[in-house]
C-alpha positions in Angstrom: 3.5 -12.7 8.9 4.7 -13.1 5.1 1.9 -15.8 4.4 -0.6 -12.6 5.3 0.7 -10.2 3.6 0.4 -12.5 0.5 -2.9 -13.1 1.0 -3.9 -9.5 2.2 -1.8 -8.6 -1.4 -4.3 -11.0 -3.3 -6.7 -9.7 -2.3 -6.5 -6.1 -2.5 -5.8 -7.4 -6.4 -8.7 -8.9 -6.5 -10.7 -6.1 -6.0 -8.8 -3.7 -8.4 -9.2 -7.0 -10.8 -13.1 -6.7 -9.9 -13.6 -2.8 -10.3 -11.7 -2.5 -14.0 -13.6 -5.6 -14.9 -17.1 -3.4 -13.8 -15.2 -0.8 -15.7 -15.5 -2.5 -18.5 -18.1 -4.1 -18.8 -20.3 -0.5 -18.0 -18.3 0.8 -21.2 -16.3 3.0 -19.3 -12.3 2.9 -20.6 -9.7 2.3 -17.9 -7.4 4.9 -16.9 -3.8 5.3 -16.5 -4.0 4.1 -12.8 -5.6 1.3 -13.7 -3.5 0.6 -16.8 -0.3 1.0 -13.6 -2.4 -1.4 -11.5 -2.5 -3.6 -13.8 1.0 -3.3 -14.9 2.1 -3.5 -10.5 -0.2 -6.8 -10.2 1.7 -8.7 -13.0 4.8 -7.2 -11.7 4.7 -7.4 -8.0 2.5 -10.5 -7.4 4.2 -13.8 -7.1 0.8 -15.7 -7.0 -0.8 -14.4 -9.9 -2.3 -17.4 -12.1 -2.3 -17.8 -15.1 -5.8 -17.2 -15.7 -5.3 -13.8 -13.9 -2.1 -13.0 -15.3 -4.5 -14.2 -19.1 -6.9 -11.2 -17.6 -3.9 -8.5 -16.9 -2.5 -9.1 -20.1 -5.9 -8.8 -21.5 -6.9 -5.9 -19.9 -3.5 -4.0 -20.9 -4.6 -4.6 -24.9 -8.3 -3.0 -23.9 -6.5 -0.2 -23.0 -4.4 -0.1 -25.8 -7.4 -1.0 -27.9 -8.9 2.1 -25.9 -6.3 4.6 -26.7 -6.7 4.0 -30.7 -10.0 4.0 -31.0 -10.1 7.6 -28.9 -7.3 8.5 -31.4 -9.2 7.5 -34.7 -12.6 9.3 -32.7 -10.5 12.5 -33.2 -9.2 12.2 -36.7 
C-alpha cells in the first residue's frame, strides 16, 4: 500500500510540474498556489530526483523574478 501511495504522489507531482511548466512556457505567471505546490513537493516527496529538485528550485527562482518584474512595472 505504501508503494501505491508513493506512486500516486509521484504522478500527482508530475502533473503539477507539467501544469506549471505549461503556464511558464505560454508566458503566464505562476501564482502563489503554484508556488506552494512546488514547495510541498520539495518538502514531502521523498522520491523526488535530483533533476526534479533542480526544476523545483528553478521554479521558485522564476516566481521570485516574476514578483520583481511586476514590482518594477508599477514603479
